[in-house]
C-alpha positions as CSV (number, residue, x, y, z in Angstrom):
1,M,0.0,0.0,0.0
2,R,1.2,3.5,-0.9
3,E,1.3,5.1,2.6
4,R,2.0,8.5,1.2
5,Y,-1.6,9.2,0.2
6,P,-4.8,9.1,2.3
7,V,-7.8,7.1,1.0
8,R,-10.1,9.4,-0.9
9,I,-13.5,8.9,-2.4
10,G,-14.6,10.5,-5.6
11,V,-18.0,10.8,-7.3
12,Q,-18.5,11.2,-11.1
13,V,-21.7,13.3,-11.5
14,Q,-22.1,12.4,-15.2
15,P,-23.7,15.4,-16.9
16,Q,-26.2,13.4,-18.9
17,H,-30.0,12.8,-18.8
18,S,-30.6,15.6,-16.2
19,D,-31.4,19.3,-16.2
20,Y,-28.8,21.5,-14.6
21,A,-30.8,21.9,-11.4
22,G,-30.6,18.2,-10.8
23,I,-26.9,18.2,-11.5
24,R,-26.3,21.1,-9.1
25,R,-28.4,19.4,-6.3
26,T,-26.4,16.3,-6.7
27,V,-23.0,18.0,-6.4
28,A,-24.2,19.9,-3.3
29,A,-25.5,16.6,-1.8
30,V,-22.2,14.8,-2.4
31,E,-20.2,17.6,-0.9
32,E,-22.5,17.6,2.1
33,L,-21.8,13.9,2.6
34,G,-18.1,14.5,2.6
35,V,-16.9,13.3,-0.8
36,D,-13.3,14.3,-1.5
37,V,-13.7,14.9,-5.3
38,A,-16.6,15.6,-7.6
39,F,-15.8,14.8,-11.2
40,N,-17.9,15.2,-14.4
41,W,-16.7,14.1,-17.8
42,D,-15.8,15.8,-21.1
43,H,-18.3,14.7,-23.8
44,F,-21.0,16.4,-25.8
45,Y,-23.5,13.6,-25.9
46,P,-24.6,10.9,-23.4
47,L,-22.4,7.8,-23.3
48,Y,-25.4,5.5,-22.5
49,G,-29.2,5.7,-22.5
50,E,-30.8,8.0,-25.0
51,P,-27.9,8.9,-27.4
52,D,-29.4,12.4,-28.0
53,G,-30.6,12.9,-24.4
54,L,-29.9,15.8,-22.2
55,H,-26.2,16.7,-21.8
56,F,-24.0,19.6,-20.7
57,E,-20.5,20.8,-21.5
58,C,-17.7,19.9,-19.0
59,W,-15.8,23.1,-18.3
60,S,-18.8,25.4,-18.1
61,L,-20.1,23.0,-15.4
62,L,-16.7,23.0,-13.6
63,A,-16.8,26.8,-13.4
64,A,-20.2,26.7,-11.9
65,W,-19.3,24.0,-9.4
66,A,-16.3,26.0,-8.4
67,E,-18.6,28.8,-7.4
68,A,-21.4,26.7,-5.9
69,T,-19.2,24.5,-3.7
70,E,-16.9,25.3,-0.8
71,R,-14.7,22.3,0.1
72,V,-14.8,19.4,-2.4
73,E,-12.2,19.2,-5.1
74,I,-13.5,19.3,-8.7
75,G,-12.4,18.0,-12.0
76,A,-13.1,16.2,-15.2
77,L,-12.6,12.5,-15.5
78,V,-11.3,13.3,-18.0
79,T,-10.9,16.3,-20.2
80,C,-10.4,15.4,-23.9
81,N,-7.2,16.9,-25.1
82,S,-8.5,17.3,-28.6
83,Y,-11.2,19.8,-27.9
84,R,-9.2,22.8,-26.8
85,N,-5.9,24.3,-27.6
86,P,-3.4,23.5,-24.8
87,E,-2.7,27.0,-23.9
88,L,-6.4,27.8,-23.7
89,L,-7.0,24.7,-21.5
90,A,-4.3,25.9,-19.2
91,D,-5.9,29.3,-18.9
92,M,-9.3,27.7,-18.3
93,A,-7.9,25.5,-15.6
94,R,-6.1,28.5,-13.9
95,T,-9.4,30.5,-14.0
96,V,-11.5,27.7,-12.4
97,D,-8.7,27.2,-9.9
98,H,-9.2,30.8,-8.8
99,I,-13.0,30.7,-8.8
100,S,-12.8,27.6,-6.5
101,A,-10.3,29.1,-4.1
102,K,-12.8,31.0,-1.8
103,G,-9.9,32.8,0.0
104,G,-7.6,29.8,0.1
105,E,-6.1,27.4,-2.4
106,G,-8.0,26.3,-5.4
107,R,-9.7,22.9,-5.7
108,L,-9.3,22.0,-9.3
109,I,-7.8,18.7,-10.5
110,L,-6.9,18.8,-14.2
111,G,-7.9,15.4,-15.4
112,I,-6.9,14.8,-19.1
113,G,-6.8,12.1,-21.7
114,S,-6.4,11.6,-25.4
115,G,-10.1,11.2,-26.3
116,W,-12.0,8.3,-27.8
117,F,-15.8,9.1,-28.4
118,E,-16.0,9.4,-32.2
119,K,-19.5,10.9,-32.2
120,D,-18.2,14.0,-30.3
121,Y,-15.6,14.5,-32.9
122,D,-17.8,14.1,-35.9
123,E,-20.7,16.3,-34.5
124,Y,-18.4,19.1,-33.4
125,G,-16.0,19.1,-36.3
126,Y,-12.8,17.8,-34.7
127,E,-10.6,15.4,-36.7
128,F,-10.8,12.0,-35.1
129,G,-7.7,10.6,-36.6
130,T,-6.2,7.5,-35.0
131,A,-5.7,6.4,-31.4
132,G,-2.0,6.7,-31.8
133,G,-2.2,10.1,-33.3
134,R,-4.4,11.4,-30.5
135,L,-2.0,10.0,-27.9
136,D,0.9,11.8,-29.7
137,Q,-1.1,15.1,-29.6
138,L,-1.6,14.6,-25.9
139,G,2.2,14.1,-25.5
140,E,2.8,17.4,-27.3
141,A,0.1,19.2,-25.3
142,L,1.2,18.4,-21.8
143,P,4.4,20.4,-21.8
144,R,2.6,23.3,-23.5
145,I,0.0,23.2,-20.7
146,E,2.8,23.2,-18.1
147,S,4.6,26.1,-19.8
148,R,1.4,28.2,-20.1
149,L,0.5,27.6,-16.5
150,S,4.0,29.0,-15.5
151,K,3.4,32.2,-17.5
152,L,-0.2,33.1,-16.5
153,N,-0.9,36.3,-14.5
154,P,-2.2,35.8,-12.0
155,A,-0.6,32.4,-11.5
156,P,-2.7,29.5,-10.2
157,T,-3.3,29.5,-6.5
158,R,-1.4,26.2,-6.1
159,H,0.2,23.6,-8.2
160,I,-2.8,22.3,-10.1
161,P,-2.7,18.5,-9.9
162,V,-2.7,16.7,-13.2
163,L,-4.5,13.4,-13.5
164,I,-4.1,11.4,-16.7
165,G,-6.6,8.7,-17.6
166,G,-5.9,5.7,-19.7
167,G,-3.9,2.5,-19.8
168,G,-1.7,2.4,-22.9
169,E,1.5,0.9,-21.8
170,K,3.9,2.5,-24.3
171,K,2.6,6.0,-24.6
172,T,0.0,6.9,-21.9
173,L,1.7,5.4,-18.9
174,R,5.0,6.9,-20.1
175,M,3.3,10.3,-20.1
176,V,1.8,9.6,-16.7
177,G,5.2,8.7,-15.3
178,K,6.7,12.0,-16.7
179,H,4.0,14.5,-16.2
180,A,1.1,13.4,-13.9
181,D,0.4,13.7,-10.2
182,A,-2.2,11.0,-10.5
183,W,-3.2,8.2,-12.8
184,H,-6.7,6.9,-13.3
185,S,-7.2,3.3,-14.3
186,F,-10.3,2.1,-16.1
187,G,-9.4,-1.6,-15.8
188,D,-10.2,-4.4,-13.4
189,A,-8.0,-5.2,-10.3
190,E,-5.5,-7.5,-12.1
191,T,-5.1,-5.0,-15.0
192,F,-4.7,-2.2,-12.5
193,T,-1.9,-4.1,-10.8
194,R,0.0,-5.0,-13.9
195,K,-0.2,-1.5,-15.4
196,S,0.7,0.2,-12.1
197,G,3.9,-1.8,-12.2
198,I,4.6,-0.6,-15.7
199,L,3.9,3.0,-14.5
200,D,6.4,2.5,-11.8
201,R,9.1,1.8,-14.4
202,W,8.2,4.7,-16.5
203,A,8.3,7.0,-13.5
204,R,11.8,5.8,-12.6
205,E,12.9,6.3,-16.2
206,A,11.7,10.0,-16.0
207,G,13.7,10.5,-12.8
208,R,10.7,10.4,-10.4
209,E,9.8,8.1,-7.6
210,P,6.8,6.0,-8.4
211,V,5.1,7.1,-5.2
212,A,5.0,10.6,-6.7
213,V,1.9,9.4,-8.8
214,E,-1.3,8.8,-6.9
215,R,-3.3,5.8,-8.1
216,S,-7.0,6.2,-8.9
217,I,-9.6,3.7,-10.1
218,G,-13.3,3.6,-10.7
219,V,-15.4,1.3,-8.5
220,E,-19.1,0.2,-8.7
221,G,-21.3,2.1,-6.4
222,T,-23.0,-1.1,-5.3
223,S,-19.8,-2.9,-4.4
224,D,-18.8,-3.6,-0.8
225,P,-15.7,-1.4,0.2
226,A,-14.7,-4.0,2.7
227,E,-14.1,-6.4,-0.2
228,A,-13.5,-4.3,-3.3
229,G,-11.9,-1.4,-1.6
230,E,-9.6,-3.5,0.6
231,D,-8.3,-5.4,-2.4
232,L,-7.6,-2.4,-4.5
233,L,-6.1,-0.5,-1.6
234,G,-3.7,-3.5,-1.2
235,R,-2.8,-3.1,-4.8
236,G,-1.9,0.6,-4.4
237,A,-5.0,2.5,-5.3
238,T,-6.0,5.3,-2.9
239,L,-8.6,7.3,-4.9
240,F,-11.9,5.4,-5.5
241,T,-14.5,7.0,-7.8
242,I,-18.1,6.0,-8.1
243,G,-20.0,7.2,-11.2
244,A,-23.7,7.7,-11.9
245,G,-25.8,9.5,-14.5
246,G,-29.1,11.4,-14.3
247,P,-31.8,11.9,-13.7
248,D,-31.6,9.9,-10.4
249,Y,-27.9,9.9,-9.6
250,D,-28.1,6.8,-7.4
251,F,-24.7,6.2,-5.9
252,G,-25.7,3.1,-4.0
253,R,-23.4,2.4,-1.1
254,L,-21.6,5.8,-1.2
255,R,-22.0,6.3,2.6
256,D,-20.4,2.8,3.1
257,W,-17.4,3.9,1.0
258,L,-17.1,7.1,3.0
259,A,-17.3,5.3,6.3
260,W,-14.6,2.8,5.1
261,R,-12.4,5.8,4.0
262,D,-12.7,7.4,7.5
263,E,-11.8,4.1,9.1
264,K,-8.7,3.6,6.9
265,N,-7.6,7.3,7.5
266,A,-8.1,7.2,11.2
């Protein structure tokens, strides 16, 4: 277990099949419950259910959440690198960071990935290209984002943590090892363990200690944290995120996950 990081619980409030009032109520409710991170996602259409159902844009929501919340960290799980110029994305992240600060440090996590949902690309006029090409573009964007963040006036209120999502062993994990503060895995426990070991090697090659990268994973909201959480914690994960879409936003055993977190962090 990676003792450096406390156990944290995230919730992905998927911005689909709900009006904004329902999304806002849900974010307020999970903050009140004590969730550590409220995520959304960066798509233009629902990923399941009615394909042309209700849906809202990622970064506009994050700015609204930054104003509407007080404590919970916020971010996208994950931003699609293809949709915004890297310098613009850095400026957007810095701005949301300041909106969220409320007199202290900002609360934004900059989650980013290479993109994959072809309908978004086609409908909004982005070139879909190839998976390898999109990963190459992400690799080019990350140092540009870092450079722009260092030039902005005012500067971010803190080092904005970068979370990279994905599991490609030759490109994605190498980028994580070099640039990221956190890695989000979309795989099962065995896949997580194997790829986490690969990430360790890439981090060392980049001159970083593997412990510098927090390990994050999605979990089922109905699963028992005493089983699923303990297993993944033993494999090195410390940020566990439950996802749900509208209109009901049923997070199942979220209170059980929060109680388990508190027990582990006591």
